[in-house]
N, C-alpha and C positions, 0 to 999 in steps of 0.2 A: 736436792741440786735445785735453784731457785730460777723463776722464769729468765732473768736476763744470761745465766749461766748455759741456761737449754739453749737458747734463741742463739746464744755466740758459736755455742758448740754445732749444732744441728744445720743454722744457716733458714731456719725456720724465725719471721720477723715476732715480735711478740704481741704485734695487734690479732697474727694467723693463731700464733698458741691459747690467746685468748677467745677467738671464734671457737679454734676445737674444743676449748673447756665448755660453751654455752651449748654448742651441739652434745656435747658427750662424748665427742669422738677420743679426743685424749685427756682423761680429766685427771690433774694432780692427783695423787694418792694422800698428798698432807697439805699441812698446812703451818708455818711457823707460828711462835708466840703472838707472832706481830700481823699476823694475816698471810703473810706474804705464799704465793703457791709454791710446793715445793713435791718436785718431781721425782720417785724411784728409780729406781735401774727396769724395773718392769714399763714404767711409763714413758721412759726414754724407746726402751725397745716398741712397745707399740708406736709411738713415734715416729721411728723410721720406716712400720712397717707400713702406715699412712704415707709416707710420701714417695716410699715406693710405689703402692698401688698407683697414686696420682700420678707416676709419667708414665703407666699405663694407657692413660687416659680417664681411670674412671671418677664419678663425680664422690666428691664426700660423703653424700649418701647410701652411693654403691659401698666405698671405700667401709664404711660403718659398718654395712651387712657383712661383708665379707669378714671383718675382723669377729664380728657378736652372733651371728647366727652357726650354730653348727653345720646345717644340715644345706649350710648356701653351695650350689655349684658354679663353679667359675667358668662352666668351658660356654653357656649360651651364651652368659655377660661376653667373653673374652670374644667371641663370635661376631658378635655386635659389633664392637670393638674395630675387629680387622676390620667390617663394612663399613664402617664409620671411618676409621682412616683411610680408607681408599680412596672413599668417595672426596673424603677434603682432599689426598694428592693429586685425587684426578681434578679435583677443579685447580689446584693452588697450580698447576702443571699449563691449565686451559688458560689460564690469567698470565702465565709467564710468557706463553709461547704468543700472548696479544699483544703483552707489553714490547715484545722483541720484534714482532713483524711491525708495531710503532715507531720503534725506535729507527730499526730498519730503511722504514723513509724517510726518516731524517727529517723533520718536521720542526717548520722553521719557528712555530707559530701555534696558540691554542688550537685556531679555526685550522692548522694542516692536522692536526691531531683529532679534530671532531668528526673532519672528513677521512681520514684514513679510516677510522672506527667507524665510522657510516657504512662503508665501503666493505671494509669488514664483516658488518653484520649481514648486510646485502648478498654476500655470497656465500654466507646459510641458510639463506630465504629456501625454500621447498619451491617456488617458480622462477624455473626460466625465465620468463619473464621478468620480472621483475631482477635477477641478475643482472642481465643482460642492459637494461636501464641503467644500473648503478655502473655497470662498468663503462657503459657510452656517454654515461652524462658527466661524466667525471673531468673536472675542468682541466682545461690540458696545463696548467700549470702547478697544478695541483704534485705533491708530493705520492707518487705510488708503492705501497709493500709490494714488494718483487716477489718477494718468495711466497707470498698467502697468492700472489697471483698466480704462479708458475701451481703453486699448489693444488688450485682451486682449477686449473687448466686441464693436469694432466687425471683429473680426479672425471670431468666435466664429460656427460652423453650427450648433451644437446651441443649440437654442431652449431648453432645461432651465439650461443654462449659462449661454443669456443671461438667460435670467431673473434665474438668483439674482445677477448680474452689475450687471443693472438695479437689484434689490433692494442691492445693497450701494452703488451711485453714489446712490442715492435717502436713503442715511445722509449723504452728505458734503455736506450742504444747498449742493445745485446748485455745487462747487466743479469738476464732471467735465465741469460746459456747456460753455466753451472750448473742450475736448477733442472733444466731440461736434460743436459749432459749426463744428468741422474736418475731421469727420464728413459734414458736410449738402455739402461740398464735393467729397466725394472724384468721379472719372469711375465709379469703380464705384456700379452702382444699388444691390449688396447694402449694401455698407456704408452709403450713406446712406437706406435702409430703416431696417438696425440702428440709425442714428445718431439718425431719427426715433422711434421707438420708447423708445427710451430718454428722447431729452427728454421723449416725454409723460408721461411715467409722473415727471417732476421736476416739483413744485409751483411755483406764483411768477412773477411778470410777466417773469424774465427767460427763463425756459422758452417762455412764451407767445410773447416778442418771437422767439424759433429756429422757432419751430411757425409761427407767420406767415410766415417768409422759404419754407417747406419749401409752402406751398401756390402756391407757384410754380415749384414742382419737374418736369423734364419725366415724370417716370413718375408716375402713375397713382395707386398702391397707397403711394406717398409722401403725394401730396396728398390721398388717403381718411384715411391715419391721423394727420395732420397733422387735420384739419379736425373729426373726430371727436373728439379732444384736446382743439379750441380750443372746438366747438360744448356740450360738456361743462362747459365754463368759463365760457358765458356768453357768447364772444367770437364777436360776428356774423363777424368778417373770414369765416369759415368759410362763412359762406352759398351762396354760389354753389357750391363745389366740393359741399357736404354734398345740393345740389339734382341736381347732377351724378354723383354715387354713386347716386340715386335711380331717375335718368334713365337709367342705364347699369347698372342690375342689378348694382353691386357693392358689396358690403356695404350694399345697401339697404335692411333692417330697421335696423339701426345708425343708419345715415343717419337715417330717420325717425322713429326715437326721439331723438336727438339735435336734428332740428326743434320736434320736440314742445317739448326744454328751453328751445331758444331761445326760443322763441313766449311761454314765461311772460314776456317781457320787455314792459314798457306801451305798445312802440307796432312789437314783431319779431313780432305776428301778421298784419300786415297786409303788409307789406315779404316775409315767408316765401311769403304766399302769393300774392303778386307774382311772384315769384321761380319756383314753378313754375308759373305759367300762361301764363308766360314760355317753359318748357320745352316745353309740352302744345303749343304751333303748328307745333312741325314735329316729334313725337315718334309712335311708330309704337304701335300697340296697346296693346303691353307693355309700352312705357316706358309710355303714360297708365293703364295701368294699376297701376302702378306710384306713379304721381306719386299718382293716386286717394285708393290706399290711405295713402298719406304723411300725406293733409288729414285723416285720423282722428286723427292726433296735435295738430294745429293746432284750438285757440278759437277764436271769434267769426262773427261778420256775414263778413266776407269769406271765409271758410272755407264756411262754409253757402254764399253763394251761387257760387260754385264746383263745389263738389258737385251744384249743383244742375241745374247747368249742364252736369258730369261724365253726370250721368244719365239724361240726352239724347244720348248718343252715341252714336254707327256703330256700334260693337262691341259687341254683347250682354253680353259680359264686362266691360268696362269698368263699363258701363251698368248694370248689377245691384248691380257691387262697391260704387257711389257711392251708390245709392240703397239700400242694407243699411247704410251708416254713418249716409246722413240715417234711417234707421229709426232707429238705434242711438241717435243724439241725441237724438232727440222722447221715445224710451224713459225716456233721463236726465233728460230733463227733465218 
C-alpha cells in the first residue's frame, strides 16, 4: 500500500508518516520500482499501535521504546502519565474556574478584566493585610467576582479580611446570597458562622429569609447571630432565640437591647414578657437576674407586673435588681 493510501485510510498525514519513517518508528518494508514507500500489513499494524500509544500521551520516543524493547515495562511510564495528566487537568480546571469568575463579573472592557484578575490573585495571597487592602481599594464602580468573594469569605479566618469581604458583598445588592446560603448548609460550623455573619450584613427580605433558616441551626452562636440581626430588623421570629441568649448569658446585653427594639411593635411587648416569664420557671438565680435586667428594656404593664413579682424573688440580688428597675421607672414618670 502506497503512502497516500495509508494516509487516507489511517487519518495520519503524509508528512507525519514521513516523520515516523525518519525516526525509525514506522518504516515501510518495501519500495516500488519508482522509489515510492510501500507499506505491508505488518507496517500498517505497527502504525495503528503507534497511534494507540500516542492517544495515551506517550511521546514518539516512548512509543518506539514500547514497541521495540522486549523488556520495556509500561507500569512506571503509565504511572507517570497518570500523574502528568492529573496535573494538567487540575491546571485546566483552575483556568476554567478563573475564566468563569471573570465572566461572572461581567467586565465591560479589558480594564475591568485586569481589575478582576488582580483581585483574584490578591485573594490567594498568604498575607491577610494584602488580601484586605486588595478588597478595600477596589474602585466602587469596578465589577466584582461575586462567587470568588463568597468563596474567599467562607474560607477566611482573619476577621479583618472577612470584614472587608462582607463590605464588598454588601455592594453586590444581594447577589452573594445564593453562595452564602450554600455556606449555611456546610458541615463545618466555622463556615456556617461566617456565612450567617455575612448574611446579617445584607439588607432586604432575601437575607432575612436566610437568617430565619439559621435560627434552627444546631450551633448556638449561629442561632444567636441570626436572632440579633433579625430582631434589629423588627422580625418577631427571633424572639425565642433572643430569650435563650438572655437566659444562657450569651451576648445577653445585646439580646436584651434587641428585645427592646422588638417591643416597640404594637403587640410585641406582651409576647416578649410572656416569653421571659416562661423562662423564669426553670431558671437559676443567675439566669433570673439576666431576665430581670432584660425587662428594663420592655415597656408596658406586663413588664411592670413581672418586675413586681421579681422584686419578691428569693434571691436577694434578683429582688434588689427588679426593685431598682421599678424605682427607675417611677422616676421616669
